[in-house]
C-alpha positions in Angstrom: 23.7 2.1 25.0 20.7 2.0 27.4 21.0 0.6 30.9 19.7 -2.9 31.2 16.5 -2.7 33.4 16.7 -6.5 33.9 20.1 -6.7 35.4 20.1 -8.5 38.8 16.4 -9.5 38.6 15.3 -13.0 39.4 13.3 -14.9 36.8 9.9 -14.0 38.2 10.7 -10.3 38.2 12.2 -10.5 34.8 9.0 -12.3 33.4 6.8 -9.6 35.0 8.8 -6.8 33.5 8.7 -8.6 30.1 4.9 -8.8 30.4 4.7 -5.1 31.2 6.8 -4.2 28.2 4.8 -6.5 25.9 1.6 -4.8 27.1 3.1 -1.4 26.7 4.1 -2.2 23.1 0.4 -3.1 22.4 -0.8 0.1 24.0 1.7 2.3 22.1 0.8 0.5 18.8 -2.9 1.0 19.3 -2.4 4.7 20.1 -0.3 5.1 17.0 -3.0 3.6 14.8 -5.6 5.7 16.4 -3.6 8.9 15.9 -3.0 8.0 12.2 -6.6 7.0 11.5 -7.8 10.2 13.1 -5.3 12.3 11.2 -6.4 10.8 7.9 -10.0 11.9 8.6 -9.0 15.5 9.2 -9.3 17.6 6.1 -9.9 21.2 7.4 -7.3 21.6 10.2 -3.7 21.1 9.0 -2.3 22.0 12.4 -4.3 19.3 14.2 -3.5 16.8 11.5 0.2 17.5 11.8 0.1 17.2 15.6 -1.7 13.9 15.5 0.9 12.6 13.0 3.6 13.8 15.3 2.0 12.0 18.2 1.9 8.8 16.1 5.6 9.3 15.2 6.4 9.6 19.0 4.5 6.4 19.7 6.4 4.6 16.9 9.7 5.7 18.5 8.6 4.6 22.0 7.4 1.3 20.6 10.8 0.7 18.9 12.5 1.5 22.2 10.3 -0.9 24.1 10.8 -3.7 21.5 14.6 -3.1 21.7 14.5 -3.3 25.5 12.4 -6.5 25.4 14.7 -8.1 22.8 17.7 -7.2 25.0 16.0 -8.8 28.1 15.3 -12.1 26.2 18.9 -12.3 25.1 20.2 -12.5 28.6 
């Protein structure tokens, strides 16, 4: 289980952290879409296409982690 980054924070700090996480989720999702769209347009460089797909997969994992962290913070 991950450490709770919200433990001991007052309500203002907690809200600020939640806003940062929400913004980070948006950024990660946008990057993921960009990588996937770019990868779909590449037809002559399999290595680059695969690297972009891997970047998108990494962004998807980070987005999931951020969503989980945000969900955990709202439950407390």
